[in-house]
All heavy atoms as an XYZ file, in Angstrom:
714
protein
N       2.907    -42.508    185.621
C       1.586    -42.546    186.238
C       0.688    -43.479    185.445
O       0.736    -43.496    184.225
C       0.937    -41.168    186.249
C       1.516    -40.183    187.199
S       0.579    -38.655    187.103
C       0.030    -38.538    188.762
N      -0.123    -44.158    186.160
C      -1.045    -45.051    185.471
C      -2.250    -44.261    184.951
O      -2.507    -43.121    185.353
C      -1.515    -46.153    186.414
O      -2.349    -45.593    187.405
N      -2.978    -44.868    184.072
C      -4.153    -44.228    183.478
C      -5.193    -43.908    184.544
O      -5.815    -42.843    184.529
C      -4.760    -45.157    182.400
O      -3.753    -45.505    181.470
C      -5.903    -44.492    181.694
N      -5.363    -44.800    185.491
C      -6.351    -44.588    186.552
C      -5.967    -43.374    187.397
O      -6.812    -42.570    187.762
C      -6.482    -45.854    187.429
C      -7.059    -46.993    186.585
C      -7.353    -45.588    188.642
C      -7.091    -48.330    187.280
N      -4.704    -43.209    187.681
C      -4.241    -42.062    188.466
C      -4.505    -40.753    187.729
O      -4.930    -39.761    188.328
C      -2.755    -42.184    188.776
O      -2.499    -43.327    189.536
N      -4.252    -40.743    186.425
C      -4.464    -39.538    185.622
C      -5.945    -39.180    185.592
O      -6.332    -38.022    185.772
C      -3.903    -39.727    184.188
C      -4.314    -38.578    183.295
C      -2.395    -39.875    184.231
N      -6.799    -40.177    185.386
C      -8.249    -39.934    185.347
C      -8.728    -39.425    186.707
O      -9.519    -38.482    186.786
C      -9.005    -41.221    184.928
C     -10.505    -41.064    185.104
C      -8.675    -41.581    183.495
N      -8.257    -40.018    187.777
C      -8.649    -39.581    189.120
C      -8.199    -38.147    189.380
O      -8.953    -37.345    189.946
C      -8.067    -40.521    190.173
N      -6.992    -37.805    188.958
C      -6.488    -36.444    189.136
C      -7.325    -35.440    188.350
O      -7.685    -34.385    188.862
C      -5.015    -36.370    188.706
C      -4.365    -34.995    188.804
C      -4.322    -34.531    190.253
C      -2.975    -35.021    188.217
N      -7.640    -35.770    187.097
C      -8.472    -34.873    186.283
C      -9.866    -34.705    186.875
O     -10.422    -33.606    186.889
C      -8.558    -35.383    184.846
C      -7.271    -35.264    184.032
C      -7.438    -35.933    182.681
C      -6.870    -33.818    183.858
N     -10.456    -35.776    187.379
C     -11.779    -35.693    188.005
C     -11.722    -34.800    189.240
O     -12.605    -33.968    189.464
C     -12.276    -37.090    188.374
N     -10.688    -34.948    190.043
C     -10.532    -34.117    191.236
C     -10.391    -32.642    190.872
O     -11.031    -31.775    191.464
C      -9.312    -34.581    192.042
C      -9.008    -33.705    193.214
C      -9.791    -33.756    194.347
C      -7.940    -32.810    193.182
C      -9.532    -32.935    195.433
C      -7.665    -31.990    194.256
C      -8.457    -32.056    195.383
N      -9.574    -32.343    189.865
C      -9.385    -30.957    189.442
C     -10.676    -30.360    188.890
O     -11.001    -29.203    189.143
C      -8.265    -30.863    188.406
C      -6.857    -31.126    188.921
C      -5.874    -31.164    187.764
C      -6.452    -30.091    189.944
N     -11.442    -31.135    188.152
C     -12.710    -30.662    187.602
C     -13.687    -30.333    188.721
O     -14.359    -29.296    188.693
C     -13.323    -31.733    186.670
O     -12.391    -32.020    185.645
C     -14.619    -31.246    186.066
N     -13.773    -31.179    189.722
C     -14.684    -30.937    190.838
C     -14.301    -29.694    191.626
O     -15.152    -28.893    191.983
C     -14.721    -32.149    191.769
C     -15.447    -33.373    191.226
C     -15.279    -34.542    192.184
C     -16.909    -33.077    191.000
N     -13.017    -29.514    191.885
C     -12.607    -28.355    192.684
C     -12.793    -27.060    191.924
O     -13.173    -26.045    192.506
C     -11.145    -28.481    193.151
O     -10.305    -28.671    192.023
C     -10.978    -29.635    194.115
N     -12.580    -27.042    190.613
C     -12.795    -25.832    189.825
C     -14.278    -25.503    189.783
O     -14.685    -24.360    189.951
C     -12.217    -25.988    188.390
C     -12.685    -24.863    187.500
C     -10.710    -26.028    188.441
N     -15.127    -26.508    189.586
C     -16.571    -26.288    189.558
C     -17.091    -25.761    190.882
O     -17.915    -24.864    190.934
N     -16.597    -26.302    191.984
C     -17.031    -25.817    193.293
C     -16.545    -24.400    193.517
O     -17.224    -23.595    194.114
C     -16.511    -26.741    194.402
C     -17.206    -28.084    194.400
S     -16.822    -29.180    195.784
C     -15.122    -28.925    196.109
N     -15.381    -24.055    193.024
C     -14.842    -22.704    193.184
C     -15.709    -21.672    192.483
O     -15.925    -20.587    192.993
N     -16.232    -21.990    191.304
C     -17.098    -21.058    190.597
C     -18.391    -20.818    191.361
O     -18.868    -19.701    191.463
C     -17.427    -21.588    189.192
C     -16.310    -21.525    188.172
C     -16.760    -22.189    186.884
C     -15.882    -20.108    187.917
N     -18.960    -21.873    191.918
C     -20.194    -21.719    192.680
C     -19.988    -20.882    193.930
O     -20.842    -20.100    194.319
N     -18.857    -21.023    194.572
C     -18.583    -20.274    195.784
C     -18.375    -18.796    195.505
O     -18.582    -17.954    196.358
C     -17.338    -20.841    196.474
C     -17.554    -22.231    197.036
C     -16.262    -22.878    197.466
O     -15.190    -22.263    197.308
O     -16.306    -24.012    197.954
N     -17.979    -18.451    194.291
C     -17.737    -17.065    193.939
C     -19.012    -16.360    193.507
O     -18.990    -15.196    193.147
C     -16.698    -16.977    192.824
C     -15.341    -17.467    193.247
C     -14.368    -17.502    192.084
O     -14.674    -17.049    191.000
N     -13.193    -18.043    192.321
N     -20.123    -17.059    193.516
C     -21.385    -16.435    193.155
C     -21.594    -16.293    191.663
O     -22.385    -15.487    191.219
N     -20.896    -17.084    190.854
C     -21.056    -17.018    189.406
C     -22.264    -17.870    189.030
O     -22.302    -19.057    189.319
C     -19.793    -17.538    188.687
C     -20.008    -17.573    187.185
C     -18.603    -16.685    189.054
N     -23.269    -17.250    188.420
C     -24.436    -17.990    187.968
C     -24.203    -18.462    186.547
O     -23.882    -17.671    185.675
C     -25.692    -17.103    188.019
C     -26.116    -16.828    189.429
O     -26.055    -17.714    190.262
N     -26.543    -15.621    189.695
N     -24.390    -19.739    186.326
C     -24.158    -20.298    185.013
C     -25.468    -20.497    184.242
O     -25.511    -21.247    183.288
C     -23.396    -21.619    185.136
C     -22.042    -21.502    185.826
C     -21.382    -22.863    185.954
C     -21.133    -20.541    185.082
N     -26.543    -19.832    184.683
C     -27.826    -19.888    184.003
C     -28.642    -18.676    184.414
O     -28.259    -17.926    185.299
C     -28.566    -21.168    184.351
C     -28.846    -21.290    185.852
C     -29.579    -22.566    186.166
N     -29.743    -22.746    187.580
C     -30.654    -22.142    188.334
N     -31.499    -21.301    187.803
N     -30.731    -22.370    189.623
N     -29.790    -18.508    183.780
C     -30.685    -17.416    184.151
C     -31.240    -17.661    185.547
O     -31.522    -18.799    185.926
C     -31.850    -17.323    183.160
S     -31.367    -16.826    181.504
N     -31.415    -16.604    186.309
C     -31.976    -16.729    187.658
C     -33.492    -16.708    187.645
O     -34.132    -17.257    188.525
C     -31.458    -15.592    188.544
C     -29.975    -15.720    188.828
C     -29.438    -14.554    189.596
N     -30.108    -14.361    190.856
C     -29.844    -13.355    191.686
N     -28.937    -12.467    191.368
N     -30.492    -13.227    192.812
N     -34.075    -16.044    186.641
C     -35.522    -15.897    186.578
C     -36.143    -16.966    185.686
O     -35.883    -17.016    184.489
C     -35.893    -14.517    186.040
S     -35.381    -13.187    187.128
N     -36.992    -17.784    186.294
C     -37.719    -18.792    185.533
C     -39.099    -18.250    185.184
O     -39.521    -18.287    184.043
C     -37.819    -20.104    186.327
C     -36.411    -20.671    186.533
C     -38.716    -21.102    185.609
C     -36.347    -21.824    187.484
N     -39.796    -17.733    186.176
C     -41.092    -17.099    185.929
C     -40.979    -15.621    186.291
O     -40.159    -15.238    187.124
C     -42.194    -17.774    186.750
O     -41.931    -17.617    188.120
N     -41.827    -14.799    185.650
C     -41.746    -13.349    185.848
C     -43.103    -12.786    186.205
O     -44.113    -13.139    185.597
C     -41.223    -12.679    184.576
C     -39.834    -13.147    184.207
C     -39.418    -12.616    182.877
C     -38.109    -13.258    182.462
N     -37.821    -13.012    181.077
N     -43.108    -11.887    187.179
C     -44.340    -11.237    187.638
C     -44.734    -10.131    186.671
O     -43.915     -9.309    186.295
C     -44.131    -10.662    189.039
C     -45.348    -10.019    189.636
C     -46.470    -11.005    189.848
O     -46.235    -12.059    190.469
O     -47.584    -10.717    189.383
N     -46.013    -10.126    186.299
C     -46.517     -9.096    185.391
C     -47.453     -8.126    186.108
O     -47.651     -7.013    185.661
C     -47.252     -9.744    184.218
C     -46.331    -10.553    183.330
C     -47.079    -11.199    182.198
C     -46.145    -12.106    181.438
N     -46.064    -11.802    180.044
N     -48.040     -8.557    187.239
C     -48.977     -7.698    187.972
C     -48.225     -6.560    188.654
O     -47.112     -6.746    189.136
C     -49.731     -8.502    189.030
C     -50.709     -9.501    188.444
C     -51.501    -10.168    189.528
C     -50.738    -11.394    190.001
N     -51.410    -12.138    191.051
N     -48.833     -5.372    188.717
C     -48.171     -4.227    189.352
C     -47.956     -4.440    190.856
O     -48.913     -4.634    191.603
C     -49.129     -3.066    189.116
C     -50.137     -3.535    188.147
C     -50.108     -5.019    188.138
N     -46.711     -4.407    191.277
C     -46.376     -4.524    192.698
C     -45.395     -3.431    193.102
O     -44.689     -3.558    194.099
C     -45.779     -5.915    193.022
C     -44.520     -6.165    192.191
C     -46.793     -7.024    192.822
C     -43.689     -7.319    192.678
N     -45.366     -2.354    192.326
C     -44.381     -1.290    192.521
C     -44.290     -0.745    193.927
O     -43.212     -0.467    194.432
N     -45.420     -0.595    194.598
C     -45.385      0.000    195.946
C     -44.802     -0.936    196.998
O     -44.486     -0.526    198.104
C     -46.775      0.455    196.351
C     -47.754     -0.670    196.466
C     -49.109     -0.184    196.857
N     -50.098     -1.152    196.378
C     -51.346     -0.896    196.223
N     -51.807      0.292    196.493
N     -52.163     -1.824    195.795
N     -44.649     -2.213    196.667
C     -44.111     -3.184    197.620
C     -42.613     -3.427    197.442
O     -42.011     -4.192    198.188
C     -44.851     -4.523    197.481
C     -46.329     -4.406    197.703
C     -47.224     -4.550    196.655
C     -46.842     -4.131    198.959
C     -48.583     -4.439    196.844
C     -48.200     -4.005    199.173
C     -49.065     -4.161    198.109
O     -50.414     -4.039    198.307
N     -42.002     -2.775    196.451
C     -40.599     -3.016    196.149
C     -39.691     -2.197    197.066
O     -39.818     -0.987    197.159
C     -40.294     -2.673    194.675
C     -41.072     -3.605    193.752
C     -38.799     -2.776    194.398
C     -40.955     -3.259    192.288
N     -38.769     -2.896    197.724
C     -37.781     -2.229    198.566
C     -36.488     -1.998    197.796
O     -35.828     -0.978    197.960
C     -37.505     -3.063    199.810
N     -36.122     -2.952    196.942
C     -34.843     -2.884    196.234
C     -34.988     -3.547    194.866
O     -35.717     -4.524    194.722
C     -33.788     -3.617    197.068
C     -32.401     -3.616    196.499
C     -31.461     -4.345    197.452
C     -30.755     -5.431    196.684
N     -29.885     -6.247    197.496
N     -34.288     -2.994    193.880
C     -34.265     -3.574    192.534
C     -32.844     -3.947    192.152
O     -31.899     -3.221    192.436
C     -34.772     -2.564    191.503
C     -36.254     -2.470    191.268
C     -36.543     -1.402    190.231
C     -36.851     -3.776    190.846
N     -32.714     -5.081    191.490
C     -31.426     -5.509    190.963
C     -31.627     -5.794    189.475
O     -32.493     -6.589    189.101
C     -30.964     -6.771    191.682
C     -29.657     -7.306    191.192
C     -29.252     -8.604    191.894
O     -30.029     -9.128    192.711
O     -28.155     -9.082    191.607
N     -30.861     -5.135    188.629
C     -30.948     -5.351    187.190
C     -29.699     -6.103    186.761
O     -28.578     -5.643    186.968
C     -31.061     -4.012    186.426
C     -31.097     -4.255    184.929
C     -32.288     -3.239    186.881
N     -29.919     -7.275    186.172
C     -28.816     -8.104    185.697
C     -28.862     -8.073    184.174
O     -29.790     -8.611    183.566
C     -28.943     -9.546    186.216
C     -28.989     -9.539    187.745
C     -27.794    -10.403    185.694
C     -29.325    -10.864    188.362
N     -27.886     -7.415    183.548
C     -27.896     -7.325    182.080
C     -27.639     -8.682    181.421
O     -27.210     -9.635    182.085
C     -26.766     -6.347    181.775
C     -25.930     -6.301    182.988
C     -26.759     -6.747    184.143
N     -27.908     -8.753    180.130
C     -27.646     -9.989    179.404
C     -26.170    -10.337    179.511
O     -25.314     -9.462    179.628
C     -28.029     -9.854    177.916
O     -27.273     -8.786    177.362
C     -29.501     -9.577    177.741
N     -25.888    -11.627    179.497
C     -24.505    -12.091    179.573
C     -24.392    -13.423    178.842
O     -25.358    -13.886    178.230
C     -24.037    -12.191    181.033
C     -24.923    -13.084    181.859
O     -25.176    -14.229    181.498
N     -25.414    -12.573    182.978
N     -23.254    -14.048    178.924
C     -23.027    -15.292    178.193
C     -23.849    -16.456    178.730
O     -24.027    -17.453    178.050
C     -21.542    -15.658    178.220
O     -21.114    -15.849    179.549
N     -24.380    -16.322    179.944
C     -25.154    -17.401    180.548
C     -26.653    -17.177    180.471
O     -27.428    -18.091    180.723
C     -24.744    -17.590    182.007
C     -23.289    -17.864    182.164
N     -22.680    -18.983    181.665
C     -22.300    -17.147    182.735
C     -21.392    -18.961    181.936
N     -21.131    -17.849    182.583
N     -27.069    -15.956    180.158
C     -28.495    -15.653    180.079
C     -28.703    -14.560    179.033
O     -28.125    -13.476    179.142
C     -29.027    -15.204    181.433
S     -30.813    -14.974    181.446
N     -29.549    -14.845    178.067
C     -29.756    -13.923    176.953
C     -30.765    -12.815    177.251
O     -30.989    -11.956    176.423
C     -30.208    -14.707    175.717
C     -29.164    -15.678    175.219
C     -29.645    -16.493    174.031
O     -30.812    -16.336    173.627
O     -28.844    -17.274    173.509
N     -31.393    -12.854    178.415
C     -32.410    -11.863    178.765
C     -31.935    -10.976    179.913
O     -31.224    -11.434    180.800
C     -33.701    -12.562    179.201
C     -34.312    -13.424    178.129
C     -35.560    -14.133    178.620
O     -35.999    -13.852    179.753
O     -36.089    -14.963    177.877
N     -32.364     -9.718    179.885
C     -32.134     -8.840    181.024
C     -33.056     -9.303    182.138
O     -34.245     -9.504    181.924
C     -32.441     -7.383    180.659
O     -31.567     -6.984    179.615
C     -32.256     -6.467    181.857
N     -32.502     -9.473    183.330
C     -33.308     -9.938    184.458
C     -33.460     -8.807    185.464
O     -32.501     -8.113    185.784
C     -32.642    -11.141    185.118
C     -32.557    -12.334    184.194
C     -31.900    -13.529    184.847
O     -30.710    -13.420    185.203
O     -32.563    -14.550    185.002
N     -34.679     -8.633    185.955
C     -34.967     -7.615    186.953
C     -35.515     -8.339    188.173
O     -36.573     -8.973    188.113
C     -35.975     -6.588    186.423
C     -35.415     -5.945    185.154
C     -36.282     -5.542    187.491
C     -36.403     -5.103    184.406
N     -34.788     -8.235    189.272
C     -35.157     -8.939    190.496
C     -35.496     -7.910    191.558
O     -34.683     -7.042    191.878
C     -34.029     -9.871    190.956
C     -33.712    -10.871    189.834
C     -34.402    -10.577    192.247
C     -32.509    -11.727    190.078
N     -36.712     -8.012    192.082
C     -37.193     -7.083    193.109
C     -37.187     -7.764    194.464
O     -37.606     -8.918    194.584
C     -38.602     -6.612    192.770
N     -36.704     -7.044    195.474
C     -36.803     -7.501    196.854
C     -37.963     -6.744    197.479
O     -38.024     -5.512    197.397
C     -35.507     -7.220    197.630
O     -34.424     -7.850    196.943
C     -35.589     -7.750    199.051
N     -38.885     -7.475    198.096
C     -40.091     -6.857    198.632
C     -39.879     -6.313    200.035
O     -39.065     -6.831    200.804
C     -41.234     -7.868    198.647
C     -41.619     -8.467    197.302
C     -42.802     -9.413    197.475
C     -41.949     -7.389    196.297
N     -40.634     -5.264    200.343
C     -40.615     -4.679    201.688
C     -41.215     -5.689    202.659
O     -42.055     -6.490    202.296
C     -41.462     -3.403    201.728
C     -40.948     -2.291    200.857
C     -41.917     -1.131    200.874
C     -41.488     -0.038    199.904
N     -42.483      1.037    199.822
N     -40.791     -5.606    203.893
C     -41.386     -6.450    204.932
C     -40.777     -7.835    205.015
O     -39.986     -8.120    205.894
N     -41.111     -8.702    204.057
C     -40.669    -10.092    204.155
C     -39.353    -10.380    203.434
O     -38.790    -11.454    203.592
C     -41.751    -11.044    203.647
C     -42.132    -10.812    202.205
O     -41.493    -10.053    201.494
N     -43.195    -11.468    201.780
N     -38.859     -9.467    202.599
C     -37.587     -9.644    201.912
C     -37.613    -10.667    200.794
O     -36.572    -11.064    200.288
N     -38.792    -11.097    200.390
C     -38.945    -12.054    199.307
C     -38.440    -11.449    198.002
O     -38.630    -10.263    197.755
C     -40.426    -12.426    199.172
C     -40.806    -13.501    198.171
C     -40.277    -14.851    198.630
C     -42.318    -13.563    198.043
N     -37.783    -12.254    197.174
C     -37.314    -11.760    195.876
C     -38.217    -12.307    194.772
O     -38.586    -13.481    194.788
C     -35.855    -12.174    195.596
O     -35.736    -13.580    195.679
C     -34.912    -11.509    196.571
N     -38.556    -11.423    193.830
C     -39.443    -11.764    192.725
C     -38.838    -11.235    191.440
O     -38.349    -10.105    191.396
C     -40.840    -11.140    192.934
C     -41.504    -11.722    194.167
C     -41.721    -11.353    191.717
C     -42.856    -11.123    194.470
N     -38.900    -12.037    190.403
C     -38.454    -11.604    189.084
C     -39.577    -10.839    188.401
O     -40.738    -11.246    188.454
C     -38.059    -12.805    188.237
S     -36.591    -13.639    188.836
N     -39.228     -9.726    187.780
C     -40.215     -8.892    187.098
C     -40.026     -9.000    185.588
O     -38.912     -9.141    185.101
C     -40.061     -7.438    187.531
C     -40.131     -7.162    189.025
C     -39.908     -5.687    189.295
C     -41.461     -7.623    189.605
N     -41.138     -8.891    184.862
C     -41.101     -8.929    183.405
C     -40.666     -7.554    182.896
O     -41.388     -6.574    183.069
C     -42.479     -9.287    182.861
C     -42.490     -9.504    181.367
O     -41.537     -9.067    180.680
O     -43.447    -10.113    180.876
N     -39.497     -7.451    182.258
C     -38.995     -6.143    181.815
C     -39.786     -5.528    180.667
O     -39.607     -4.358    180.353
C     -37.555     -6.434    181.387
C     -37.524     -7.886    181.078
C     -38.567     -8.531    181.958
N     -40.694     -6.287    180.057
C     -41.470     -5.789    178.925
C     -42.811     -5.180    179.328
O     -43.513     -4.635    178.486
C     -41.700     -6.913    177.914
C     -40.390     -7.459    177.395
O     -39.488     -6.707    177.053
N     -40.266     -8.763    177.364
N     -43.170     -5.261    180.604
C     -44.436     -4.714    181.093
C     -44.256     -3.220    181.369
O     -43.216     -2.787    181.881
C     -44.886     -5.472    182.361
C     -46.160     -4.907    182.914
C     -45.046     -6.947    182.073
N     -45.283     -2.432    181.044
C     -45.154     -0.968    181.125
C     -44.854     -0.471    182.542
O     -44.045      0.440    182.706
C     -46.413     -0.295    180.581
O     -47.533     -0.658    181.362
N     -45.458     -1.045    183.585
C     -45.218     -0.534    184.936
C     -43.780     -0.793    185.375
O     -43.196      0.005    186.110
C     -46.227     -1.087    185.946
C     -46.040     -2.525    186.322
C     -46.638     -3.602    185.748
C     -45.203     -3.037    187.356
N     -46.216     -4.753    186.347
C     -45.344     -4.434    187.348
C     -44.347     -2.459    188.284
C     -44.654     -5.262    188.231
C     -43.665     -3.285    189.160
C     -43.831     -4.665    189.133
N     -43.182     -1.881    184.899
C     -41.781     -2.172    185.238
C     -40.871     -1.154    184.550
O     -39.920     -0.655    185.148
C     -41.406     -3.613    184.847
C     -39.925     -3.871    185.079
C     -42.243     -4.619    185.624
N     -41.189     -0.828    183.308
C     -40.409      0.182    182.592
C     -40.459      1.531    183.313
O     -39.446      2.221    183.417
C     -40.934      0.333    181.162
C     -40.651     -0.873    180.296
C     -41.241     -0.697    178.916
C     -41.028     -1.945    178.066
N     -41.612     -1.802    176.731
N     -41.632      1.892    183.846
C     -41.769      3.160    184.581
C     -40.937      3.137    185.860
O     -40.297      4.134    186.213
C     -43.235      3.428    184.904
C     -44.054      3.797    183.693
C     -45.509      4.004    184.062
C     -46.348      4.249    182.821
N     -47.781      4.334    183.120
N     -40.962      2.012    186.560
C     -40.171      1.893    187.792
C     -38.683      2.041    187.470
O     -37.949      2.728    188.187
C     -40.457      0.545    188.500
C     -39.451      0.270    189.602
C     -41.867      0.528    189.065
N     -38.237      1.429    186.376
C     -36.833      1.534    185.991
C     -36.460      2.963    185.597
O     -35.367      3.436    185.924
C     -36.526      0.572    184.844
C     -36.536     -0.912    185.206
C     -36.386     -1.763    183.962
C     -35.460     -1.230    186.218
N     -37.380      3.672    184.920
C     -37.130      5.061    184.556
C     -37.003      5.931    185.806
O     -36.115      6.779    185.872
C     -38.254      5.586    183.663
C     -38.227      5.043    182.258
C     -39.439      5.461    181.436
O     -40.168      6.387    181.862
O     -39.663      4.851    180.384
N     -37.868      5.731    186.793
C     -37.789      6.485    188.046
C     -36.471      6.201    188.755
O     -35.850      7.100    189.321
C     -38.963      6.139    188.957
C     -40.261      6.726    188.526
C     -41.359      6.370    189.508
C     -42.700      6.901    189.075
N     -43.766      6.542    190.017
N     -36.063      4.953    188.713
C     -34.799      4.567    189.359
C     -33.623      5.265    188.691
O     -32.708      5.754    189.361
C     -34.634      3.046    189.283
C     -33.381      2.566    189.929
C     -33.321      1.039    189.843
N     -32.133      0.551    190.474
C     -31.255     -0.249    189.911
N     -31.451     -0.686    188.696
N     -30.187     -0.643    190.552
N     -33.641      5.318    187.355
C     -32.558      5.998    186.643
C     -32.558      7.492    186.926
O     -31.514      8.125    186.969
C     -32.716      5.794    185.134
C     -32.280      4.429    184.683
C     -32.393      4.303    183.180
C     -32.040      2.917    182.713
N     -32.185      2.771    181.253
N     -33.738      8.064    187.155
C     -33.852      9.493    187.452
C     -33.450      9.806    188.893
O     -33.397     10.973    189.277
C     -35.273      9.977    187.178
N     -33.200      8.772    189.694
C     -32.755      8.983    191.063
C     -33.854      8.931    192.097
O     -33.617      9.171    193.269
N     -35.046      8.580    191.682
C     -36.158      8.452    192.618
C     -36.277      7.002    193.037
O     -35.927      6.088    192.307
C     -37.469      8.888    191.955
C     -37.470     10.311    191.490
C     -38.760     10.613    190.765
C     -38.727     12.018    190.180
N     -39.902     12.288    189.356
N     -36.803      6.788    194.242
C     -37.021      5.436    194.730
C     -38.260      4.859    194.074
O     -39.239      5.569    193.881
C     -37.188      5.451    196.246
C     -36.520      4.304    196.919
C     -36.616      4.437    198.393
C     -35.937      3.253    199.042
N     -36.098      3.228    200.443
N     -38.278      3.550    193.717
C     -39.452      2.955    193.078
C     -40.674      2.906    193.956
O     -40.651      2.922    195.113
C     -39.007      1.531    192.741
C     -37.757      1.273    193.452
C     -37.207      2.590    193.925
């Protein structure tokens, strides 16, 4: 095989592996860039807690809002968010 063929094959394999990871829903970075600090607890329909991992060093809390289904990142260090998480762990809806 010529050098050009080997390079082309490696480039093709790299692209297909990278696309495969994206299709599987693997996030290679943090999802939350900005975080909401204002109390919006009564508007939350669903909470998703993403623990720290190799791609993001922070715990991420993503809220889906009632009505419009908009997703918002919440600041896990704010007291009202901590209360919502405690209620969720106790089995109550936020």
